[in-house]
Every structure is written in C-alpha cells, then in structure tokens.
DSSP file (Angstrom, degrees, kcal/mol; ACC not computed):
  #  RESIDUE AA STRUCTURE BP1 BP2  ACC     N-H-->O    O-->H-N    N-H-->O    O-->H-N    TCO  KAPPA ALPHA  PHI   PSI    X-CA   Y-CA   Z-CA
    1    1 A M     >        0   0    0      0, 0.0     4,-1.9     0, 0.0     5,-0.1   0.000 360.0 360.0 360.0 -41.9  -27.3    6.3   18.7
    2    2 A N  H  >  +     0   0    0      1,-0.2     4,-2.2     2,-0.2     5,-0.2   0.872 360.0  54.9 -62.7 -38.2  -23.9    5.2   17.5
    3    3 A F  H  > S+     0   0    0      1,-0.2     4,-2.4     2,-0.2    -1,-0.2   0.891 106.3  51.3 -62.0 -40.7  -25.4    2.8   15.0
    4    4 A I  H  > S+     0   0    0      2,-0.2     4,-2.7     1,-0.2     5,-0.2   0.905 109.0  50.3 -65.3 -42.1  -27.5    5.7   13.5
    5    5 A K  H  X S+     0   0    0     -4,-1.9     4,-2.6     1,-0.2    -1,-0.2   0.922 112.1  47.4 -61.6 -44.3  -24.4    7.8   13.1
    6    6 A K  H  X S+     0   0    0     -4,-2.2     4,-2.5     2,-0.2    -2,-0.2   0.895 112.4  49.9 -63.7 -39.7  -22.5    5.0   11.4
    7    7 A W  H  X S+     0   0    0     -4,-2.4     4,-2.3     2,-0.2    -2,-0.2   0.928 112.5  46.0 -65.5 -45.2  -25.5    4.3    9.1
    8    8 A V  H  X S+     0   0    0     -4,-2.7     4,-2.3     2,-0.2    -2,-0.2   0.926 113.8  48.9 -63.5 -45.1  -25.8    7.9    8.1
    9    9 A L  H  X S+     0   0    0     -4,-2.6     4,-2.5    -5,-0.2    -1,-0.2   0.904 110.9  51.0 -61.6 -41.4  -22.1    8.3    7.5
   10   10 A G  H  X S+     0   0    0     -4,-2.5     4,-2.6     1,-0.2    -1,-0.2   0.890 109.5  50.3 -62.8 -40.1  -22.1    5.1    5.4
   11   11 A M  H  X S+     0   0    0     -4,-2.3     4,-2.1     2,-0.2    -2,-0.2   0.900 111.3  48.6 -65.1 -40.7  -25.0    6.4    3.3
   12   12 A I  H  X S+     0   0    0     -4,-2.3     4,-2.1     2,-0.2    -2,-0.2   0.935 113.2  46.8 -65.0 -45.9  -23.2    9.7    2.7
   13   13 A I  H  X S+     0   0    0     -4,-2.5     4,-2.8     1,-0.2     5,-0.2   0.918 112.1  50.4 -63.4 -43.4  -20.0    7.9    1.7
   14   14 A N  H  X S+     0   0    0     -4,-2.6     4,-1.9     1,-0.2    -1,-0.2   0.884 109.7  51.6 -61.4 -38.4  -21.8    5.4   -0.6
   15   15 A N  H  < S+     0   0    0     -4,-2.1    -1,-0.2     2,-0.2    -2,-0.2   0.904 113.6  43.8 -65.1 -41.6  -23.6    8.4   -2.3
   16   16 A I  H >< S+     0   0    0     -4,-2.1     3,-1.2     1,-0.2     6,-0.2   0.933 115.7  46.7 -69.4 -45.8  -20.3   10.1   -2.9
   17   17 A V  H 3< S+     0   0    0     -4,-2.8    -2,-0.2     1,-0.3    -1,-0.2   0.800 104.8  61.7 -69.2 -29.1  -18.4    7.0   -4.1
   18   18 A N  T 3< S+     0   0    0     -4,-1.9    -1,-0.3    -5,-0.2    -2,-0.2   0.484  77.6 113.2 -78.7  -0.9  -21.2    5.9   -6.4
   19   19 A R  S <> S-     0   0    0     -3,-1.2     4,-2.2    -4,-0.2     5,-0.2  -0.448  75.0-124.0 -71.6 146.9  -20.9    9.0   -8.5
   20   20 A K  H  > S+     0   0    0      1,-0.2     4,-2.4     2,-0.2     5,-0.2   0.886 106.8  49.9 -61.9 -44.2  -19.7    8.4  -12.0
   21   21 A G  H  > S+     0   0    0      1,-0.2     4,-2.2     2,-0.2    -1,-0.2   0.889 111.2  48.7 -64.3 -39.9  -16.7   10.8  -11.9
   22   22 A V  H  > S+     0   0    0     -6,-0.2     4,-2.5     2,-0.2    -1,-0.2   0.913 111.0  50.4 -67.6 -41.6  -15.4    9.4   -8.7
   23   23 A K  H  X S+     0   0    0     -4,-2.2     4,-2.3     1,-0.2    -2,-0.2   0.919 110.9  49.1 -61.5 -43.1  -15.7    5.9  -10.0
   24   24 A Q  H  X S+     0   0    0     -4,-2.4     4,-2.2     2,-0.2    -1,-0.2   0.892 110.1  51.6 -63.4 -39.4  -13.8    6.8  -13.1
   25   25 A M  H  X S+     0   0    0     -4,-2.2     4,-2.3     2,-0.2    -2,-0.2   0.930 111.1  46.8 -63.1 -45.5  -11.1    8.5  -11.1
   26   26 A F  H  X S+     0   0    0     -4,-2.5     4,-2.6     1,-0.2    -2,-0.2   0.866 110.7  52.9 -65.0 -35.7  -10.7    5.4   -8.9
   27   27 A E  H  X S+     0   0    0     -4,-2.3     4,-2.3     2,-0.2    -1,-0.2   0.889 109.1  49.4 -65.8 -38.6  -10.6    3.2  -12.0
   28   28 A K  H  X S+     0   0    0     -4,-2.2     4,-2.4     2,-0.2    -2,-0.2   0.911 112.4  47.6 -65.4 -42.3   -7.8    5.4  -13.5
   29   29 A I  H  X S+     0   0    0     -4,-2.3     4,-2.0     2,-0.2    -2,-0.2   0.922 112.3  49.7 -63.7 -43.8   -5.8    5.2  -10.3
   30   30 A K  H  X S+     0   0    0     -4,-2.6     4,-0.5     1,-0.2    -2,-0.2   0.899 112.0  47.9 -62.1 -41.4   -6.3    1.4  -10.1
   31   31 A A  H >< S+     0   0    0     -4,-2.3     3,-0.6     1,-0.2    -1,-0.2   0.886 111.0  51.0 -67.0 -38.7   -5.2    1.0  -13.7
   32   32 A A  H 3< S+     0   0    0     -4,-2.4    -1,-0.2     1,-0.2    -2,-0.2   0.856 113.9  44.2 -67.4 -34.0   -2.1    3.3  -13.2
   33   33 A L  H >X S+     0   0    0     -4,-2.0     3,-2.5    -5,-0.2     4,-1.1   0.462  81.6 129.2 -89.6  -1.2   -1.1    1.2  -10.1
   34   34 A S  T << S+     0   0    0     -3,-0.6    -3,-0.1    -4,-0.5    -4,-0.0  -0.358  86.4   0.4 -59.0 120.5   -1.7   -2.1  -11.8
   35   35 A G  T 34 S+     0   0    0     -2,-0.2    -1,-0.3     1,-0.0     4,-0.2   0.432 121.3  80.0  82.3  -1.3    1.4   -4.2  -11.3
   36   36 A Q  T <>  +     0   0    0     -3,-2.5     4,-2.2     2,-0.1     5,-0.2   0.558  62.6  86.6-112.1 -12.7    3.2   -1.5   -9.4
   37   37 A K  H  X S+     0   0    0     -4,-1.1     4,-2.5     1,-0.2     5,-0.2   0.885  88.7  51.0 -62.1 -41.4    1.7   -1.8   -5.9
   38   38 A T  H  > S+     0   0    0      1,-0.2     4,-2.6     2,-0.2    -1,-0.2   0.907 110.9  49.1 -63.1 -41.2    4.1   -4.4   -4.7
   39   39 A Y  H  > S+     0   0    0      2,-0.2     4,-2.5     1,-0.2     5,-0.2   0.900 111.2  49.6 -65.4 -40.4    7.1   -2.4   -5.8
   40   40 A I  H  X S+     0   0    0     -4,-2.2     4,-2.2     2,-0.2    -2,-0.2   0.923 113.3  46.1 -64.2 -44.3    5.8    0.7   -4.1
   41   41 A V  H  X S+     0   0    0     -4,-2.5     4,-2.3     2,-0.2    -2,-0.2   0.917 113.6  48.8 -65.5 -43.0    5.2   -1.1   -0.8
   42   42 A A  H  X S+     0   0    0     -4,-2.6     4,-2.2     2,-0.2    -2,-0.2   0.916 112.8  46.8 -65.2 -42.8    8.6   -2.8   -0.9
   43   43 A L  H  X S+     0   0    0     -4,-2.5     4,-2.2     1,-0.2    -1,-0.2   0.879 111.7  51.5 -67.0 -36.1   10.4    0.4   -1.6
   44   44 A S  H  X S+     0   0    0     -4,-2.2     4,-2.5    -5,-0.2    -2,-0.2   0.888 108.8  51.9 -64.8 -38.1    8.4    2.1    1.1
   45   45 A A  H  X S+     0   0    0     -4,-2.3     4,-2.7     2,-0.2    -2,-0.2   0.914 108.8  50.1 -64.1 -42.3    9.5   -0.7    3.5
   46   46 A I  H  X S+     0   0    0     -4,-2.2     4,-2.5     2,-0.2    -2,-0.2   0.923 111.4  48.4 -62.7 -43.3   13.1   -0.2    2.6
   47   47 A I  H  X S+     0   0    0     -4,-2.2     4,-2.3     1,-0.2    -1,-0.2   0.916 112.4  49.2 -63.0 -42.3   12.9    3.5    3.2
   48   48 A G  H  X S+     0   0    0     -4,-2.5     4,-2.5     2,-0.2    -2,-0.2   0.893 110.6  50.4 -63.4 -39.7   11.2    2.9    6.6
   49   49 A V  H  X S+     0   0    0     -4,-2.7     4,-2.6     2,-0.2    -2,-0.2   0.921 110.2  49.8 -63.9 -43.8   13.8    0.4    7.5
   50   50 A L  H  X S+     0   0    0     -4,-2.5     4,-2.4     2,-0.2    -2,-0.2   0.901 111.7  48.5 -63.4 -39.8   16.6    2.8    6.7
   51   51 A I  H  X S+     0   0    0     -4,-2.3     4,-2.0     2,-0.2    -2,-0.2   0.930 113.3  47.0 -64.8 -44.5   14.9    5.5    8.8
   52   52 A A  H  X>S+     0   0    0     -4,-2.5     5,-2.2     1,-0.2     6,-1.0   0.876 112.4  50.6 -64.9 -36.9   14.4    3.2   11.7
   53   53 A W  H ><5S+     0   0    0     -4,-2.6     3,-0.7     4,-0.2    -2,-0.2   0.915 110.0  49.0 -67.1 -43.4   18.1    2.0   11.4
   54   54 A V  H 3<5S+     0   0    0     -4,-2.4    -2,-0.2     1,-0.2    -1,-0.2   0.876 111.4  50.5 -64.3 -36.5   19.4    5.6   11.4
   55   55 A N  H 3<5S-     0   0    0     -4,-2.0    -1,-0.2    -5,-0.2    -2,-0.2   0.608 116.8-115.5 -76.9 -10.7   17.3    6.4   14.4
   56   56 A G  T <<5S+     0   0    0     -3,-0.7    -3,-0.2    -4,-0.6    -2,-0.1   0.549  83.2 119.8  89.7   7.9   18.6    3.3   16.2
   57   57 A T  S   <S+     0   0    0     -5,-2.2     2,-0.4    -6,-0.2    -4,-0.2   0.855  74.0  44.9 -72.8 -34.7   15.3    1.5   16.5
   58   58 A L  S    S-     0   0    0     -6,-1.0    -2,-0.2    -9,-0.2     2,-0.1  -0.851  82.1-129.3-110.2 145.2   16.7   -1.4   14.4
   59   59 A T     >  -     0   0    0     -2,-0.4     4,-2.3     1,-0.1     5,-0.2  -0.343  34.8-101.4 -79.0 171.6   20.0   -3.2   14.8
   60   60 A D  H  > S+     0   0    0      1,-0.2     4,-2.4     2,-0.2     5,-0.2   0.912 123.0  49.0 -60.6 -43.3   22.2   -3.8   11.8
   61   61 A V  H  > S+     0   0    0      1,-0.2     4,-2.4     2,-0.2    -1,-0.2   0.916 111.6  48.5 -65.3 -44.2   21.1   -7.4   11.5
   62   62 A E  H  > S+     0   0    0      1,-0.2     4,-2.4     2,-0.2    -1,-0.2   0.893 112.0  50.0 -63.6 -39.1   17.4   -6.6   11.7
   63   63 A A  H  X S+     0   0    0     -4,-2.3     4,-2.3     2,-0.2    -2,-0.2   0.928 111.7  47.0 -65.9 -45.0   17.8   -3.8    9.1
   64   64 A V  H  X S+     0   0    0     -4,-2.4     4,-2.5     1,-0.2    -2,-0.2   0.915 112.4  50.8 -63.4 -42.2   19.6   -6.1    6.7
   65   65 A K  H  X S+     0   0    0     -4,-2.4     4,-2.2     1,-0.2    -2,-0.2   0.924 111.4  47.3 -60.9 -45.4   17.0   -8.9    7.2
   66   66 A A  H  X S+     0   0    0     -4,-2.4     4,-2.0     2,-0.2    -1,-0.2   0.880 112.1  49.7 -66.1 -38.3   14.1   -6.5    6.6
   67   67 A I  H  X S+     0   0    0     -4,-2.3     4,-2.3     2,-0.2    -1,-0.2   0.910 110.1  50.5 -67.0 -41.4   15.8   -5.1    3.4
   68   68 A I  H  X S+     0   0    0     -4,-2.5     4,-2.4     1,-0.2    -2,-0.2   0.897 109.4  51.8 -62.9 -39.5   16.4   -8.6    2.1
   69   69 A E  H  X S+     0   0    0     -4,-2.2     4,-1.9     2,-0.2    -1,-0.2   0.892 109.7  49.2 -63.8 -39.5   12.8   -9.5    2.7
   70   70 A A  H  X S+     0   0    0     -4,-2.0     4,-1.8     2,-0.2    -2,-0.2   0.902 111.3  49.2 -66.7 -40.0   11.6   -6.4    0.8
   71   71 A I  H  X S+     0   0    0     -4,-2.3     4,-2.5     1,-0.2    -2,-0.2   0.889 108.6  53.8 -65.7 -38.5   14.0   -7.3   -2.1
   72   72 A L  H  X S+     0   0    0     -4,-2.4     4,-2.7     1,-0.2     5,-0.2   0.895 105.6  53.4 -61.8 -39.3   12.6  -10.8   -2.1
   73   73 A A  H  X S+     0   0    0     -4,-1.9     4,-2.2     1,-0.2    -1,-0.2   0.906 109.6  49.0 -61.7 -40.5    9.1   -9.5   -2.4
   74   74 A I  H  X S+     0   0    0     -4,-1.8     4,-2.4     2,-0.2    -2,-0.2   0.927 113.0  46.0 -64.8 -44.9   10.2   -7.5   -5.4
   75   75 A T  H  X S+     0   0    0     -4,-2.5     4,-2.2     2,-0.2    -2,-0.2   0.882 112.3  50.3 -69.4 -36.7   11.8  -10.5   -7.1
   76   76 A I  H  X S+     0   0    0     -4,-2.7     4,-2.4     2,-0.2    -1,-0.2   0.927 111.7  48.9 -64.7 -42.7    8.9  -12.8   -6.4
   77   77 A R  H  X S+     0   0    0     -4,-2.2     4,-2.2    -5,-0.2    -2,-0.2   0.912 111.2  49.6 -63.0 -42.0    6.5  -10.2   -7.8
   78   78 A A  H  X S+     0   0    0     -4,-2.4     4,-0.9     1,-0.2    -1,-0.2   0.889 112.3  48.3 -64.1 -38.5    8.7   -9.8  -10.9
   79   79 A G  H  < S+     0   0    0     -4,-2.2     4,-0.4     1,-0.2     3,-0.3   0.877 111.9  48.6 -69.3 -37.6    8.8  -13.6  -11.3
   80   80 A V  H >< S+     0   0    0     -4,-2.4     3,-0.9     1,-0.2    -2,-0.2   0.875 108.0  54.3 -69.4 -37.5    5.1  -14.0  -11.0
   81   81 A S  H 3< S+     0   0    0     -4,-2.2    -1,-0.2     1,-0.2    -2,-0.2   0.718 104.6  55.1 -72.9 -19.0    4.3  -11.2  -13.5
   82   82 A K  T 3<        0   0    0     -4,-0.9    -1,-0.2    -3,-0.3    -2,-0.2   0.570 360.0 360.0 -89.6  -8.5    6.4  -12.9  -16.2
   83   83 A T    <         0   0    0     -3,-0.9    -1,-0.2    -4,-0.4    -2,-0.2   0.458 360.0 360.0 -93.8 360.0    4.6  -16.2  -16.1
C-alpha cells in the first residue's frame, strides 16, 4: 500500500514539474543563482554560527573556527570562478 501511495505521489509531482511554465521558472531561478549558491550558503553558515554563539551553543573557539571555514569556502569559490 505504501508503494502505491509513493508511486501516485511521484506521478503527480512529475506531472506538475514537467509543465512548461514550471520548467521555465526553475530555469530562471537556476540562472539567477548561477555562481551565487556558495556565497549564500557561506553567509547563511556565518549567520547560523553567530546565532549559535549568542545562544551559548558554540564556544568562542568553535565559532571562530566555523566562521573562518565559511570565509575559506568563499575565497576558494572566488578563486575557482576566476580561472
């Protein structure tokens, strides 16, 4: 029974996603985010680290380490995109 539900749900989702307008919308979103996804994720990570640090979930050392790792991701992405 569970297999049938998954199959029906998959068919419905495929039908919706295969529509021309939806495909064009996803292509526009993909084009707009081209080259920006790494920066968005890294900045989101920094914001998450700052929130966790303020709440006391992370120590000072852990927060600094995580922020440095996010900055490294940004610089590596910038270096890769220029080559």
